[in-house]
N, C-alpha and C positions, 0 to 999 in steps of 0.2 A: 434546434440545437442536434449537434452532432450525435453521432450513434456510439464516437468511441468514448471509451471511460477510465481512468488511472485507477488503480487498483493499490489501497494502502497497507499497510503492516497490520493495523488495527481489524480491518476488516476479515482480511487471511484466517488471522489468531483465531477471531470470534466465531469464523465460519466452522474451525477446526475443533471450537472447545466446545462440547455439547451439554456442560456445565454452567457456562457462561451466560450472563442475563440475558444478554442482546443475540445469543444463538437464535432463537427463533427468527427473528427478525433478521440477520444473516442467510438464514436458508430461504427466507423469503424474496428476498432482494436476488439472491444466486438464481430461483427458479424463474424470477420474471426476466433477467438477465437473458438465459436461455433462452425463454419463450419470445423474446424479443429479437435474439439473436446480436445482442450487444456485443461488441468487440471489447475486451478488457485489456489493458495496457500492464503488463506486470512487469516493474523494471528491476535491474540488478539487484538497488538499494533495497528493494521491497524483500525479496527474497533473502538476502542475507541478514536482515534483519529479522524477521519470520523465522530463520532456522535458529540467530539465537536467543530469540524471544521463546520459540518453542522449546527448546533444550532445556532451558532455565527454568521453565514450568514443570516440564514434563520429571527433571531431575528432583523439583522440590515436592512431587506428590509421587516421586518412589516408582514412577510407570518406565517402565523398558521401552513404550514402540517408537522412541525416536527415530529411528530408520523409517522407516513406512510412512509418516507422517513428513517428517524431511524431504524424500525421495517424493513424497506426492506434490510438495511445493515445488520441490527442483523440477518437475514431469510438467507441472502449470506454465514456468517461465519458458522450457526451452522450447515450445510452442514458436512461440516470435524471439525470444531471445532479444529480449529489448537492454540496450545499456544504455543507464542514466550516468553513471560516471564518467564516463568521456566528456561529460558537460561541464565537468566540474573546472579543467584547466579556460575551456573558452568562456565560461560565465561566472568564475570565481566571485570578482565585483559585484555582482548582480547578487548570488547567494550571498555573501557578507553582506552586502546592505539591506539586504530584506530581512536578515536575522537582526540586525540593528535595528529597522526603522520597526521591527515588531517588539521591539524592547525585549528579546528575548523569550517572547513566548514561542516562537519558530525554533526547532532544533536545527541541525545542520543540513540532516537528511531531508526534513519538511519542506526546510526552503530552496533545496535540489530538486525535491518533486516540483515544486510549485514554479519553479522558473521552467525546469524542463518542460513540463508540459504546455505551459503556456507556448514554448519556442514550436513545439510539435502541435500546436492548434487545438490542445486539448483542455476543455474546460470545465469538465465534471470530474470528482472523484468519489470514489465509495468508500468512506471510514468512518470508523465511532468517534475519530480524534477530532473535536469542536477548534481546535487550533486552524485547522482549514478553510474554516469559516469564512468569508471577507476575501477571500483570495482565489478560493475555487468553486465552483456548487457543490456542495456534497449530499452524496446520498446516504443515508446511513439512519 
């Protein structure tokens, strides 16, 4: 099994949200990754989605610490700068086919993550989103 794991938005959002029901599990997973020196792949599509989700959640809660949280996500991504949006043109058909074969269970970004991960030889994803089950081995 590869020691490279794709990171999904749900994992990062939960990891950064101490009030989330899955937060403690996310912290344990992160600790295990650090101990085993697992290579985490955080693509641009995940960073973009994280920034959007966290901004909305912080606004809803009246918290003004988006700058700090947002910059911490961008800093994680800047270590590797993985771009999956570049896969859109060359894999458009596969992504669309996957969306339709899932009967709409997968949204565009999730389908793009799956197709792109498989093209890169990544078979595992850390996520609390069960929609990835059956497509990638999910840790979460």
